[in-house]
C-alpha positions as CSV (number, residue, x, y, z in Angstrom):
1,M,179.8,57.1,29.7
2,A,176.5,58.4,28.1
3,L,175.7,60.3,31.3
4,V,179.1,62.1,31.2
5,R,178.9,62.8,27.5
6,S,175.4,64.3,28.1
7,G,176.9,66.9,30.4
8,R,176.8,65.4,33.9
9,T,180.0,65.5,35.8
10,P,181.7,62.5,37.3
11,A,181.3,64.2,40.7
12,E,177.5,64.3,40.3
13,L,177.4,60.7,39.2
14,A,179.6,59.7,42.1
15,R,177.2,61.2,44.6
16,E,174.3,59.6,42.8
17,F,175.7,56.2,42.2
18,E,178.3,54.0,44.1
19,P,181.4,54.4,42.0
20,S,183.9,57.0,43.1
21,E,184.7,60.1,41.0
22,P,188.0,58.7,39.9
23,T,186.6,55.5,39.0
24,I,184.0,57.2,36.7
25,R,186.8,59.3,35.2
26,D,188.8,56.2,34.6
27,W,186.0,54.5,32.9
28,V,185.3,57.4,30.5
29,A,189.0,57.8,29.7
30,Q,189.2,54.0,28.9
31,A,186.0,54.2,26.8
32,D,187.7,57.0,24.8
33,R,190.8,55.0,24.3
34,D,188.8,52.1,23.1
35,Q,187.0,54.4,20.6
36,G,190.3,55.9,19.4
37,L,189.7,59.2,21.0
38,R,192.7,59.2,23.2
39,S,196.1,57.6,22.8
40,D,197.5,58.0,26.3
41,G,197.3,54.4,27.2
42,L,196.4,50.9,26.1
43,T,192.9,50.0,24.7
44,S,190.9,47.2,26.5
45,V,191.8,44.8,23.7
46,E,195.5,45.6,24.0
47,K,195.3,45.1,27.8
48,D,193.6,41.7,27.3
49,E,196.4,40.7,24.8
50,L,199.0,41.9,27.2
51,V,197.6,39.9,30.1
52,R,197.4,36.8,27.7
53,L,200.9,37.2,26.5
54,R,202.4,37.6,30.0
55,R,200.5,34.4,31.1
56,E,201.7,32.6,28.0
57,N,205.3,33.8,28.6
58,R,205.1,32.6,32.2
59,Q,204.0,29.2,31.1
60,L,206.7,28.9,28.4
61,K,209.4,29.8,30.9
62,I,208.1,26.9,33.2
63,E,208.0,24.5,30.4
64,R,211.6,25.5,29.3
65,E,212.8,24.9,32.8
66,I,211.2,21.5,33.0
67,L,212.7,20.5,29.6
68,A,216.2,21.8,30.6
69,K,216.0,19.6,33.9
70,A,214.7,16.7,31.8
71,A,217.4,16.9,29.2
72,A,220.1,17.2,31.9
73,W,218.6,14.1,33.7
74,F,218.6,12.1,30.4
75,A,222.1,13.2,29.6
76,R,223.4,11.9,33.1
77,E,221.4,8.8,32.7
78,T,222.9,8.0,29.4
79,E,226.3,9.0,30.6
80,Q,226.7,11.8,28.1
81,V,227.9,14.2,30.7
82,P,229.8,13.4,33.9
83,P,227.6,13.1,37.1
84,R,227.4,16.2,39.4
85,S,229.8,16.2,42.1
86,I,228.6,15.7,45.7
87,G,229.2,19.3,46.6
88,S,226.9,20.8,44.0
């Protein structure tokens, strides 16, 4: 980021180093978001939180499904609900 801010263009840096010009532009834009200079996307912290929350949400859905199946099984075993018909 410092090289871009010092006046070098992403195209120059792409020729000199391995990352492509669009990758360098993306890095600079993300650094600007993280520093509060841009508001056209999520900061790195927000992206990390979003990934964590999606993972947690996925896990909670799995756990809810397991609990629903267990509750249905226990209800059938204790004869609280009629058993499923053979066709279902």
